[in-house]
NUBA-213717 format. One line per 4 residues: number of its first residue (from 1); their letters; for each residue x, y, z of C-alpha. Coordinates in steps of 0.2 Angstrom, whole numbers, plus 5000, padded with zeros to 4 digits. Example, Ala and Ser with C-alpha at 12.3 -4.5 7.8 and 13.67 -1.06 7.14 Angstrom:
// residues 2
1	AS	5062:4978:5039 ~ 5068:4995:5036
END
This chain:
// residues 870
1	MSAF	3811:5301:5071 ~ 3814:5320:5073 ~ 3827:5327:5084 ~ 3812:5334:5096
5	TERE	3805:5317:5097 ~ 3821:5309:5101 ~ 3824:5321:5115 ~ 3807:5318:5122
9	TLWG	3810:5299:5121 ~ 3827:5300:5129 ~ 3821:5311:5143 ~ 3808:5298:5148
13	ALAA	3821:5285:5149 ~ 3833:5294:5161 ~ 3826:5285:5176 ~ 3834:5269:5170
17	PWDL	3851:5265:5178 ~ 3867:5270:5167 ~ 3884:5264:5167 ~ 3892:5281:5165
21	IIIG	3886:5299:5165 ~ 3897:5312:5157 ~ 3895:5331:5161 ~ 3900:5342:5147
25	GGIT	3897:5342:5129 ~ 3914:5349:5122 ~ 3928:5340:5114 ~ 3933:5331:5130
29	GASV	3916:5325:5135 ~ 3911:5320:5117 ~ 3928:5310:5116 ~ 3924:5301:5133
33	LREA	3907:5296:5126 ~ 3913:5289:5110 ~ 3927:5279:5119 ~ 3915:5273:5132
37	TRAG	3903:5266:5119 ~ 3917:5256:5111 ~ 3918:5247:5128 ~ 3900:5243:5127
41	LKAL	3895:5255:5141 ~ 3877:5263:5142 ~ 3883:5281:5143 ~ 3874:5297:5144
45	LVEQ	3881:5314:5141 ~ 3873:5331:5146 ~ 3878:5348:5142 ~ 3871:5364:5150
49	RDFA	3871:5375:5135 ~ 3874:5368:5117 ~ 3886:5355:5111 ~ 3903:5363:5109
53	WGTS	3896:5380:5116 ~ 3911:5384:5126 ~ 3930:5383:5122 ~ 3927:5369:5109
57	SRSS	3919:5381:5096 ~ 3931:5395:5100 ~ 3948:5388:5098 ~ 3962:5393:5086
61	KLVH	3955:5380:5074 ~ 3972:5372:5074 ~ 3976:5353:5076 ~ 3994:5357:5081
65	GGLR	4008:5347:5085 ~ 4013:5357:5101 ~ 4028:5366:5094 ~ 4027:5379:5108
69	YLAN	4029:5366:5121 ~ 4047:5362:5115 ~ 4052:5378:5124 ~ 4047:5371:5140
73	GDVP	4056:5354:5136 ~ 4040:5344:5136 ~ 4045:5332:5122 ~ 4033:5318:5127
77	LVRQ	4018:5330:5125 ~ 4025:5336:5108 ~ 4027:5318:5103 ~ 4009:5313:5108
81	SIRE	4002:5329:5099 ~ 4011:5324:5083 ~ 4004:5306:5084 ~ 3986:5311:5088
85	RQRL	3987:5324:5074 ~ 3992:5311:5061 ~ 3978:5300:5067 ~ 3965:5314:5065
89	LAEG	3972:5319:5048 ~ 3970:5301:5042 ~ 3953:5297:5050 ~ 3945:5314:5048
93	NGLV	3950:5318:5030 ~ 3939:5333:5024 ~ 3937:5339:5042 ~ 3955:5340:5048
97	QPLD	3966:5346:5034 ~ 3985:5349:5033 ~ 3991:5366:5033 ~ 4009:5372:5028
101	FMLA	4015:5384:5042 ~ 4030:5394:5043 ~ 4039:5405:5056 ~ 4043:5422:5050
105	SHPR	4059:5427:5059 ~ 4073:5440:5057 ~ 4091:5439:5063 ~ 4089:5455:5073
109	EGGK	4078:5445:5085 ~ 4095:5439:5091 ~ 4095:5423:5102 ~ 4076:5421:5100
113	HWQG	4078:5420:5081 ~ 4090:5405:5083 ~ 4080:5397:5096 ~ 4064:5397:5085
117	RAGI	4074:5390:5071 ~ 4082:5376:5082 ~ 4064:5372:5089 ~ 4057:5369:5072
121	FVYE	4072:5359:5067 ~ 4069:5347:5082 ~ 4050:5348:5079 ~ 4052:5342:5061
125	LLTG	4063:5328:5067 ~ 4049:5322:5079 ~ 4037:5322:5065 ~ 4048:5309:5056
129	RWPR	4055:5320:5042 ~ 4071:5329:5039 ~ 4069:5348:5041 ~ 4066:5357:5025
133	GNHA	4076:5372:5020 ~ 4071:5389:5025 ~ 4062:5402:5013 ~ 4074:5416:5010
137	TAQL	4067:5434:5008 ~ 4065:5432:4989 ~ 4055:5416:4991 ~ 4044:5424:5004
141	RELE	4040:5437:4992 ~ 4033:5424:4980 ~ 4025:5414:4993 ~ 4016:5427:5002
145	PSLV	4017:5444:4993 ~ 4008:5454:5006 ~ 4020:5449:5020 ~ 4032:5464:5024
149	QEEG	4046:5464:5012 ~ 4061:5466:5024 ~ 4078:5461:5019 ~ 4084:5447:5030
153	LIGV	4067:5440:5034 ~ 4066:5421:5032 ~ 4052:5409:5033 ~ 4055:5393:5043
157	PYDE	4042:5380:5037 ~ 4034:5367:5048 ~ 4018:5356:5047 ~ 4001:5360:5055
161	AWVD	3983:5356:5052 ~ 3966:5365:5054 ~ 3949:5359:5058 ~ 3931:5365:5060
165	DARL	3932:5362:5079 ~ 3913:5362:5082 ~ 3910:5350:5068 ~ 3923:5339:5075
169	VLRI	3914:5338:5092 ~ 3897:5335:5083 ~ 3904:5321:5072 ~ 3912:5312:5088
173	LREG	3895:5314:5097 ~ 3885:5307:5083 ~ 3896:5293:5081 ~ 3895:5290:5100
177	VAAG	3876:5290:5099 ~ 3876:5279:5084 ~ 3886:5266:5094 ~ 3873:5266:5108
181	GSAL	3877:5282:5118 ~ 3865:5296:5122 ~ 3867:5315:5123 ~ 3856:5329:5128
185	NHVR	3860:5348:5126 ~ 3853:5362:5136 ~ 3852:5351:5152 ~ 3860:5358:5167
189	VTGL	3867:5348:5182 ~ 3861:5356:5198 ~ 3868:5344:5210 ~ 3877:5328:5213
193	LRED	3870:5312:5221 ~ 3881:5304:5234 ~ 3879:5288:5244 ~ 3892:5281:5256
197	GRVT	3904:5295:5252 ~ 3904:5292:5233 ~ 3896:5301:5219 ~ 3882:5290:5211
201	GVEL	3872:5301:5200 ~ 3866:5319:5196 ~ 3851:5330:5197 ~ 3847:5338:5180
205	MDTV	3836:5353:5175 ~ 3830:5354:5157 ~ 3832:5372:5153 ~ 3821:5370:5137
209	GQRS	3806:5361:5145 ~ 3809:5367:5163 ~ 3808:5350:5170 ~ 3820:5341:5182
213	ATVR	3826:5323:5184 ~ 3837:5312:5195 ~ 3849:5300:5186 ~ 3860:5287:5193
217	ARAV	3875:5278:5186 ~ 3890:5267:5191 ~ 3902:5282:5188 ~ 3901:5301:5184
221	VNAT	3914:5310:5173 ~ 3916:5329:5175 ~ 3922:5335:5158 ~ 3915:5353:5159
225	GVWA	3932:5361:5154 ~ 3933:5378:5162 ~ 3918:5375:5172 ~ 3926:5359:5181
229	DSVR	3929:5369:5197 ~ 3910:5373:5198 ~ 3905:5355:5198 ~ 3919:5350:5210
233	AHLS	3912:5364:5221 ~ 3898:5352:5225 ~ 3911:5342:5234 ~ 3919:5357:5242
237	AAPK	3935:5354:5232 ~ 3948:5367:5231 ~ 3949:5376:5214 ~ 3962:5370:5201
241	LRPL	3959:5380:5186 ~ 3965:5397:5179 ~ 3953:5403:5166 ~ 3962:5411:5152
245	RGSH	3954:5420:5137 ~ 3960:5419:5119 ~ 3952:5430:5106 ~ 3953:5430:5087
249	LVFS	3949:5442:5072 ~ 3941:5435:5057 ~ 3945:5443:5040 ~ 3938:5437:5023
253	SQRF	3951:5428:5012 ~ 3948:5440:4998 ~ 3953:5455:5008 ~ 3967:5445:5018
257	PLAH	3973:5431:5006 ~ 3985:5418:5013 ~ 3992:5402:5006 ~ 4001:5397:5022
261	GISF	3999:5399:5041 ~ 4012:5411:5047 ~ 4018:5414:5065 ~ 4028:5428:5071
265	RHPR	4033:5438:5087 ~ 4021:5452:5092 ~ 4030:5469:5089 ~ 4028:5473:5108
269	GDRF	4034:5457:5116 ~ 4040:5439:5113 ~ 4022:5431:5112 ~ 4018:5423:5095
273	VCVM	4004:5428:5085 ~ 3997:5417:5071 ~ 3988:5421:5055 ~ 3981:5407:5045
277	PWED	3968:5402:5031 ~ 3953:5394:5038 ~ 3937:5390:5029 ~ 3934:5405:5017
281	STLV	3942:5417:5029 ~ 3959:5422:5038 ~ 3960:5420:5056 ~ 3971:5431:5067
285	GTTD	3975:5425:5085 ~ 3977:5423:5099 ~ 3978:5432:5115 ~ 3981:5425:5132
289	LDHH	3973:5434:5147 ~ 3966:5430:5163 ~ 3947:5430:5161 ~ 3938:5438:5176
293	PSLD	3919:5439:5170 ~ 3907:5426:5175 ~ 3909:5410:5165 ~ 3890:5409:5163
297	QEPS	3892:5425:5152 ~ 3896:5423:5134 ~ 3914:5429:5132 ~ 3919:5443:5121
301	ISSE	3934:5451:5114 ~ 3940:5467:5122 ~ 3945:5483:5113 ~ 3963:5480:5120
305	EVAY	3964:5463:5112 ~ 3958:5470:5096 ~ 3971:5483:5096 ~ 3984:5470:5101
309	LLEA	3980:5459:5086 ~ 3977:5472:5073 ~ 3994:5480:5078 ~ 4002:5463:5075
313	VESR	3994:5462:5058 ~ 3999:5479:5053 ~ 4017:5476:5058 ~ 4019:5461:5046
317	FPAL	4006:5464:5032 ~ 4007:5483:5030 ~ 4004:5483:5012 ~ 3986:5476:5014
321	KLTL	3982:5492:5024 ~ 3969:5482:5035 ~ 3958:5491:5047 ~ 3944:5487:5058
325	DDVV	3932:5490:5043 ~ 3939:5474:5036 ~ 3935:5463:5051 ~ 3921:5451:5047
329	SCYA	3918:5445:5065 ~ 3928:5441:5080 ~ 3926:5428:5094 ~ 3933:5424:5111
333	GVRP	3935:5408:5121 ~ 3940:5404:5139 ~ 3953:5390:5140 ~ 3953:5378:5155
337	VISS	3972:5379:5161 ~ 3978:5371:5176 ~ 3985:5385:5188 ~ 4003:5384:5194
341	GASD	4003:5402:5200 ~ 4014:5408:5186 ~ 4013:5427:5184 ~ 4013:5426:5165
345	PSKE	3997:5417:5158 ~ 4007:5411:5143 ~ 4019:5401:5155 ~ 4005:5390:5162
349	SREH	4006:5372:5156 ~ 3993:5366:5144 ~ 3994:5348:5151 ~ 3978:5340:5155
353	LVLK	3973:5334:5173 ~ 3963:5319:5179 ~ 3957:5319:5197 ~ 3947:5307:5206
357	EEGL	3937:5314:5221 ~ 3924:5304:5230 ~ 3921:5293:5215 ~ 3919:5309:5203
361	VTVT	3932:5309:5190 ~ 3936:5326:5183 ~ 3946:5328:5167 ~ 3951:5346:5161
365	GGKL	3964:5356:5153 ~ 3974:5349:5138 ~ 3971:5352:5119 ~ 3959:5348:5106
369	TTCR	3973:5338:5097 ~ 3975:5326:5110 ~ 3956:5323:5114 ~ 3956:5305:5111
373	AIAH	3971:5302:5123 ~ 3963:5313:5136 ~ 3947:5303:5135 ~ 3957:5286:5138
377	DALR	3966:5294:5153 ~ 3949:5298:5161 ~ 3942:5281:5157 ~ 3957:5273:5164
381	ALRR	3953:5281:5181 ~ 3937:5272:5181 ~ 3942:5254:5178 ~ 3939:5249:5196
385	QIPE	3921:5255:5196 ~ 3918:5249:5178 ~ 3929:5233:5174 ~ 3923:5232:5156
389	LASL	3934:5247:5152 ~ 3949:5236:5153 ~ 3944:5229:5136 ~ 3946:5246:5128
393	EPEG	3961:5247:5116 ~ 3971:5262:5119 ~ 3977:5263:5101 ~ 3962:5258:5092
397	PFLG	3953:5269:5079 ~ 3944:5285:5084 ~ 3933:5291:5069 ~ 3923:5280:5058
401	TPPS	3926:5278:5040 ~ 3913:5288:5030 ~ 3903:5280:5016 ~ 3907:5284:4998
405	LEDA	3899:5299:4989 ~ 3905:5295:4972 ~ 3888:5295:4964 ~ 3883:5312:4972
409	PLSP	3881:5327:4961 ~ 3895:5336:4970 ~ 3912:5343:4966 ~ 3927:5333:4974
413	KARM	3929:5348:4986 ~ 3911:5347:4992 ~ 3911:5328:4993 ~ 3926:5328:5004
417	RLQG	3919:5342:5015 ~ 3903:5332:5018 ~ 3912:5316:5021 ~ 3923:5324:5034
421	RYGA	3910:5334:5043 ~ 3896:5322:5043 ~ 3904:5305:5042 ~ 3891:5291:5041
425	DAPA	3877:5304:5039 ~ 3884:5312:5023 ~ 3874:5301:5011 ~ 3857:5304:5020
429	LVAM	3861:5323:5020 ~ 3864:5322:5001 ~ 3848:5312:4999 ~ 3838:5324:5009
433	ARPG	3843:5340:4999 ~ 3831:5348:4988 ~ 3835:5356:4971 ~ 3848:5369:4972
437	ELES	3852:5365:4990 ~ 3869:5356:4985 ~ 3875:5374:4980 ~ 3885:5384:4992
441	VPGT	3879:5399:5002 ~ 3887:5414:4993 ~ 3904:5419:5000 ~ 3907:5402:5009
445	STLW	3909:5383:5005 ~ 3894:5379:5016 ~ 3880:5370:5006 ~ 3862:5375:5009
449	AELR	3858:5357:5012 ~ 3869:5357:5028 ~ 3857:5369:5036 ~ 3842:5358:5032
453	WAAR	3851:5343:5038 ~ 3856:5351:5055 ~ 3839:5359:5058 ~ 3830:5342:5056
457	NENV	3843:5330:5064 ~ 3856:5339:5075 ~ 3847:5344:5091 ~ 3846:5363:5087
461	VHLD	3837:5372:5101 ~ 3841:5390:5097 ~ 3846:5399:5081 ~ 3863:5402:5087
465	DLLL	3865:5383:5089 ~ 3862:5382:5070 ~ 3872:5397:5064 ~ 3887:5397:5075
469	RRVR	3890:5379:5078 ~ 3881:5367:5066 ~ 3887:5378:5052 ~ 3899:5393:5054
473	LGLL	3890:5406:5044 ~ 3889:5417:5060 ~ 3908:5419:5059 ~ 3911:5419:5040
477	LPRG	3898:5431:5034 ~ 3896:5450:5038 ~ 3884:5454:5052 ~ 3883:5436:5056
481	GEAH	3874:5431:5039 ~ 3859:5443:5043 ~ 3857:5446:5024 ~ 3853:5427:5022
485	LSAI	3841:5425:5036 ~ 3826:5426:5025 ~ 3833:5411:5014 ~ 3838:5402:5030
489	RTLC	3820:5404:5037 ~ 3812:5397:5021 ~ 3824:5382:5022 ~ 3824:5378:5041
493	QQEL	3808:5385:5050 ~ 3798:5370:5046 ~ 3812:5358:5050 ~ 3814:5366:5067
497	GWDD	3795:5366:5070 ~ 3795:5384:5074 ~ 3780:5395:5071 ~ 3782:5413:5065
501	ARWE	3782:5421:5082 ~ 3796:5409:5088 ~ 3806:5412:5072 ~ 3805:5431:5074
505	SEAR	3810:5429:5093 ~ 3825:5418:5089 ~ 3831:5429:5075 ~ 3831:5444:5086
509	AYLT	3840:5435:5100 ~ 3853:5429:5088 ~ 3857:5446:5080 ~ 3858:5454:5097
513	LWRT	3870:5440:5103 ~ 3880:5442:5087 ~ 3882:5461:5089 ~ 3886:5460:5107
517	HYAL	3899:5446:5107 ~ 3904:5442:5089 ~ 3906:5460:5082 ~ 3919:5472:5087
521	PEQP	3917:5480:5104 ~ 3908:5497:5104 ~ 3903:5496:5086 ~ 3888:5505:5081
525	RLPA	3873:5494:5078 ~ 3868:5496:5060 ~ 3849:5495:5054 ~ 3845:5479:5045
529	GGEL	3850:5480:5027 ~ 3856:5498:5028 ~ 3872:5508:5030 ~ 3875:5520:5044
533	LPAQ	3868:5537:5041 ~ 3873:5553:5049 ~ 3855:5554:5057 ~ 3858:5537:5065
537	LEKA	3874:5541:5074 ~ 3873:5537:5092 ~ 3879:5551:5103 ~ 3886:5548:5120
541	PERP	3880:5559:5135 ~ 3889:5575:5134 ~ 3902:5580:5146 ~ 3898:5597:5155
545	RLRL	3900:5612:5144 ~ 3915:5622:5147 ~ 3915:5641:5147 ~ 3931:5648:5140
549	ATSQ	3940:5663:5148 ~ 3942:5672:5132 ~ 3938:5690:5126 ~ 3922:5683:5118
553	SSLV	3914:5671:5131 ~ 3909:5655:5122 ~ 3903:5637:5126 ~ 3912:5621:5120
557	RLQT	3903:5605:5119 ~ 3913:5589:5121 ~ 3905:5576:5110 ~ 3907:5557:5107
561	VNLQ	3901:5549:5090 ~ 3901:5531:5086 ~ 3909:5528:5069 ~ 3914:5512:5060
565	GGPV	3926:5505:5072 ~ 3921:5513:5088 ~ 3919:5530:5097 ~ 3927:5546:5092
569	HYAD	3929:5561:5103 ~ 3928:5579:5098 ~ 3925:5597:5103 ~ 3911:5607:5095
573	YGGS	3915:5625:5097 ~ 3900:5631:5088 ~ 3899:5643:5074 ~ 3890:5642:5057
577	GPTL	3893:5641:5039 ~ 3908:5631:5033 ~ 3917:5618:5044 ~ 3935:5619:5050
581	VMLH	3941:5603:5057 ~ 3956:5605:5069 ~ 3968:5591:5072 ~ 3981:5591:5086
585	GLGG	3998:5584:5088 ~ 4004:5568:5097 ~ 4006:5577:5114 ~ 3989:5585:5115
589	CYLN	3970:5583:5113 ~ 3955:5592:5106 ~ 3956:5605:5120 ~ 3973:5611:5112
593	WLPA	3963:5622:5101 ~ 3954:5631:5116 ~ 3963:5648:5113 ~ 3960:5649:5095
597	APLL	3944:5640:5091 ~ 3932:5653:5099 ~ 3939:5667:5088 ~ 3937:5656:5072
601	TKHA	3919:5653:5076 ~ 3915:5671:5069 ~ 3920:5664:5052 ~ 3915:5646:5052
605	RVLA	3909:5631:5062 ~ 3923:5624:5072 ~ 3926:5606:5077 ~ 3942:5599:5085
609	LDLI	3944:5580:5083 ~ 3954:5569:5095 ~ 3967:5559:5085 ~ 3978:5553:5099
613	GFGR	3985:5561:5114 ~ 3977:5565:5131 ~ 3959:5562:5125 ~ 3951:5545:5123
617	TPMA	3951:5542:5104 ~ 3958:5533:5094 ~ 3943:5521:5091 ~ 3943:5506:5102
621	GRSV	3955:5493:5095 ~ 3960:5504:5081 ~ 3979:5506:5077 ~ 3985:5524:5078
625	GVAS	3996:5524:5063 ~ 3995:5538:5050 ~ 3985:5528:5038 ~ 3972:5522:5051
629	QQQM	3970:5540:5058 ~ 3967:5546:5040 ~ 3953:5533:5038 ~ 3946:5539:5054
633	LQHF	3946:5557:5048 ~ 3937:5551:5032 ~ 3923:5543:5042 ~ 3922:5559:5052
637	LTEV	3920:5570:5037 ~ 3908:5559:5028 ~ 3897:5554:5042 ~ 3898:5569:5054
641	VGGP	3902:5584:5044 ~ 3893:5578:5028 ~ 3904:5587:5016 ~ 3921:5595:5012
645	AVLV	3930:5605:5026 ~ 3945:5615:5029 ~ 3958:5604:5039 ~ 3969:5613:5051
649	GNSW	3982:5601:5058 ~ 3996:5605:5071 ~ 4012:5594:5071 ~ 4006:5575:5070
653	GGLV	3989:5582:5065 ~ 3997:5592:5051 ~ 4004:5575:5044 ~ 3987:5567:5045
657	ALAH	3979:5581:5037 ~ 3992:5582:5023 ~ 3990:5563:5020 ~ 3971:5565:5019
661	AAQA	3971:5580:5008 ~ 3982:5570:4995 ~ 3971:5555:4996 ~ 3954:5561:4998
665	PETT	3952:5578:4989 ~ 3933:5577:4988 ~ 3932:5580:5007 ~ 3946:5593:5008
669	AGLV	3941:5611:5004 ~ 3957:5619:5011 ~ 3972:5614:5021 ~ 3981:5623:5035
673	LVSP	3997:5615:5041 ~ 4003:5622:5058 ~ 4022:5617:5061 ~ 4018:5600:5053
677	AQPP	4028:5585:5056 ~ 4039:5583:5041 ~ 4057:5577:5036 ~ 4070:5589:5041
681	PRGT	4079:5597:5025 ~ 4094:5587:5019 ~ 4109:5592:5029 ~ 4100:5597:5045
685	RLDP	4095:5587:5060 ~ 4085:5589:5076 ~ 4095:5596:5090 ~ 4102:5580:5100
689	VQAA	4098:5588:5117 ~ 4080:5591:5112 ~ 4079:5574:5104 ~ 4085:5566:5120
693	RLVL	4072:5575:5130 ~ 4059:5570:5118 ~ 4063:5552:5121 ~ 4065:5553:5139
697	HTMP	4049:5563:5143 ~ 4037:5558:5130 ~ 4042:5541:5122 ~ 4037:5531:5137
701	GVGE	4019:5538:5136 ~ 4007:5543:5149 ~ 4004:5526:5156 ~ 4022:5525:5162
705	YIVW	4027:5543:5165 ~ 4035:5545:5182 ~ 4046:5560:5184 ~ 4051:5566:5201
709	RDGK	4054:5584:5204 ~ 4060:5591:5220 ~ 4055:5574:5228 ~ 4038:5574:5221
713	RSGA	4030:5565:5207 ~ 4025:5577:5194 ~ 4010:5568:5188 ~ 3998:5573:5174
717	RGLF	4001:5592:5175 ~ 4020:5589:5175 ~ 4019:5579:5159 ~ 4009:5591:5150
721	MDLL	4020:5606:5155 ~ 4035:5596:5150 ~ 4028:5594:5133 ~ 4023:5612:5131
725	TLGC	4041:5617:5137 ~ 4048:5606:5124 ~ 4038:5613:5110 ~ 4034:5631:5115
729	ADVR	4045:5646:5115 ~ 4036:5653:5131 ~ 4025:5641:5140 ~ 4018:5656:5150
733	RVPQ	4008:5661:5135 ~ 3997:5646:5136 ~ 3981:5650:5145 ~ 3978:5642:5161
737	EVVE	3961:5634:5156 ~ 3970:5625:5142 ~ 3983:5618:5155 ~ 3969:5613:5167
741	ENTA	3958:5604:5155 ~ 3972:5595:5146 ~ 3979:5589:5163 ~ 3961:5583:5169
745	LLAE	3960:5573:5153 ~ 3977:5566:5155 ~ 3974:5561:5173 ~ 3958:5552:5167
749	RMER	3968:5543:5154 ~ 3981:5537:5166 ~ 3968:5530:5178 ~ 3955:5523:5166
753	MPLG	3964:5515:5151 ~ 3970:5497:5154 ~ 3980:5497:5137 ~ 3987:5514:5143
757	HSAS	3992:5529:5133 ~ 4009:5522:5132 ~ 4006:5509:5118 ~ 3995:5521:5108
761	YLRA	4008:5535:5109 ~ 4023:5523:5104 ~ 4013:5516:5089 ~ 4009:5533:5083
765	TRSM	4026:5539:5085 ~ 4033:5524:5076 ~ 4021:5527:5062 ~ 4026:5545:5061
769	ILTL	4044:5542:5061 ~ 4043:5528:5048 ~ 4032:5540:5037 ~ 4045:5554:5038
773	LGRN	4060:5542:5035 ~ 4051:5537:5018 ~ 4054:5554:5010 ~ 4046:5549:4994
777	RFES	4030:5545:5002 ~ 4029:5562:5011 ~ 4034:5571:4996 ~ 4021:5562:4985
781	WVRG	4008:5568:4997 ~ 4014:5585:4996 ~ 4014:5585:4977 ~ 3996:5577:4977
785	VRAP	3988:5591:4987 ~ 3976:5601:4976 ~ 3967:5611:4989 ~ 3972:5629:4993
789	TLLV	3985:5627:5007 ~ 3992:5638:5021 ~ 4008:5634:5030 ~ 4011:5641:5047
793	HGRQ	4027:5639:5057 ~ 4034:5647:5073 ~ 4052:5652:5071 ~ 4056:5647:5089
797	DRLV	4050:5629:5086 ~ 4062:5617:5094 ~ 4054:5601:5088 ~ 4052:5605:5069
801	PVAS	4065:5618:5063 ~ 4058:5632:5053 ~ 4070:5626:5039 ~ 4059:5611:5036
805	SEAL	4044:5622:5032 ~ 4055:5633:5021 ~ 4060:5618:5011 ~ 4042:5613:5010
809	AALR	4036:5630:5004 ~ 4050:5629:4991 ~ 4043:5612:4985 ~ 4026:5620:4984
813	PDWS	4028:5638:4979 ~ 4009:5640:4976 ~ 4006:5637:4995 ~ 4005:5652:5007
817	FEPM	4019:5652:5019 ~ 4017:5662:5036 ~ 4032:5661:5048 ~ 4028:5668:5065
821	DDIG	4042:5677:5075 ~ 4044:5673:5094 ~ 4032:5658:5093 ~ 4036:5640:5095
825	HVPQ	4028:5623:5090 ~ 4010:5627:5094 ~ 4005:5645:5087 ~ 3987:5642:5091
829	MEDA	3991:5641:5109 ~ 4005:5653:5111 ~ 3997:5668:5102 ~ 3980:5663:5097
833	SRFV	3975:5681:5090 ~ 3989:5682:5079 ~ 3987:5665:5072 ~ 3968:5667:5069
837	ERMT	3972:5684:5060 ~ 3984:5675:5048 ~ 3973:5661:5045 ~ 3957:5671:5042
841	RWMD	3967:5683:5030 ~ 3972:5668:5020 ~ 3955:5660:5020 ~ 3948:5677:5013
845	KSLY	3961:5679:5000 ~ 3966:5662:4994 ~ 3951:5652:4996 ~ 3938:5665:4990
849	GRRP	3947:5679:4982 ~ 3941:5693:4992 ~ 3951:5707:5001 ~ 3958:5702:5018
853	ALST	3946:5707:5033 ~ 3951:5722:5042 ~ 3951:5712:5059 ~ 3948:5695:5066
857	GEES	3931:5702:5072 ~ 3925:5707:5055 ~ 3911:5695:5048 ~ 3915:5686:5031
861	PQLI	3899:5682:5023 ~ 3907:5679:5006 ~ 3919:5666:5014 ~ 3904:5657:5022
865	AGLA	3894:5657:5006 ~ 3908:5651:4996 ~ 3913:5636:5007 ~ 3895:5631:5010
869	TR	3893:5628:4991 ~ 3909:5618:4988
END
């Protein structure tokens, strides 16, 4: 009998009386169904979307022992979690698999370091084993070579387990159905039936067949997880839940190899982040945020969560140089957490709750690990209504013993996989496989036969049911497995009973769903089977053009372009011929080039790129370290500029430009370093008074900048003027339109960005400082530059002493060095005409071997022709 025929037969039998109706097809509802059937009950489970659609397919994939709950002194919960984990490991071998974990910790964490070690010591004792010795730094280097090699870092080992959470739900459900239960997905409860003040049934709507039914039962269990309050609202009950979103990034195991799970404190707080091997990938998670969107909408990771998780990865695995380009997929789930009113979401208890209201039993909260125990607590509350439940053994078996597959033509790993995921169905799955279908889908351990089996037997209604929950190809493969859709169609279309039009519709809907909710936020949508081409770059609506108050009236267009990883903002000042890409410092934005850029448009096309500062780039979720900004610049040059360019970088922008010129010479036609961030020469140091001002005024960042001057808050303009005063010899030389435009962008940033400029600024500052402390890295970049280079430095620079550039010029005597008297840190703003004159003279002489132009107004046709052919 096909899954469709079974569904029709079951729908026709709904009118008969039932012992128990379970609302919700996640891990809790499935477990209640399984245990109810052990007591011999006639039980029906209904799920409004797909089985495991909600939290139960979006978890951290851990069957964990509850180590974190020791911090709250909840020893009974930890004991129960450890006991239930051991049960699942024993009964679900192949589906639930042990995983060696360790806490990466450093003594500089102080009391928290010792608290973590003590917690794991107690945790290991609760598991029934004597704690193992810690891994010292040298051992860590051998066990996980990509982990940051920091003297004093230790790894504290402990036991955990991982699971395919959706497959665990499906196996429990199928065993419950095999024992006499019934289950329907894509069936919504639209109302509760009540008689004499007690809930006696439900009103159902089939969202597939658009039909309704009334179903009665001796008892009803509300196991809808985060939707529990929505069902209770039919009884006018007060809400109990606090929906919290947890999000994860998925990397391929080839790009992010791990042999252990590793937990560590996030660099910006005490919250733990975990990285762990799962399936053929590596997971990074999780976040813990209040979730405000409608629960009926598919949850998505936010750009701020991406930034948070990627920052954690970069802090502990810097050698891998992971970027957003390495993220295969991401996912978000909403947890049903019982609200206690705690200000910090992470402080809320993860205990489960069982309520009985007008005969309706609600069970919610808790963890995947303790699903069996939670189900027993829910059924215990029904013993008065259903006396047969008294016979249910609280410590009986949970999962059935799968048949042997010894005679199947499978590897031991594949045999264990099928037994664990499919239990009693495993032999039938193998028998149904056609030639070649017991081989794995490339890049995964999933067998082609699993798709055929699921399409025929596992109640697949939509394509995302198949690819996101029956098998996990939507998480494990780039672009959700789009490259394999043709093969999947050949395998599954007939099994699903879909005609060509239905398949095409389902494929479109699935890809739209994946790009919206399982790809990184704000990523460009790639054409099927193709790479992103310059002609396909999606432009955001332009901001109004600004007319510059300069001697040569000009228009500047503020543009947004979607690159790999998110939107990048830049200013297009116009011009034609060769391209100059201007990069600003940490305290600025693309408008910092307002005074100089229009003068340069006489000689070239001028673009000013927003790295970090008062504008809105970096890309959503992207880290703002030197390496990641260099990668963003590479995307910009290849996808927007389309060829080599002269890079002009001020301060931090100069450091990024220098790194790029050394590592990507093919896109660097020339290099202009303007007061670049660089290590001070040996024997010199930054003036301590200026350093103190730098930390006080700029380190907290825009989002936290509060300075009171004469009883008034200085706001955006005050911060911008402070930064100029700090770096410039004479702030009065900066044109007012530059001040006003930067102030406007700064104020917008302060109001609009949830993550705040603060975190971006601090991360960028940290990256710059760490780069400059590692002199060898900086000097290797300097020696690696092959493009003609101009070094400009204002002699009144109070941030980077001119002695630094003098030392840099001595290291590379082939570079042109132009110190400028009476000018500070930003020559392009203080004296734009003189800066442009020096720069164009160098371009004519050093890049193209022609005599210097007589003035900045003289046309340079040879310069344009020369760079255009590079």
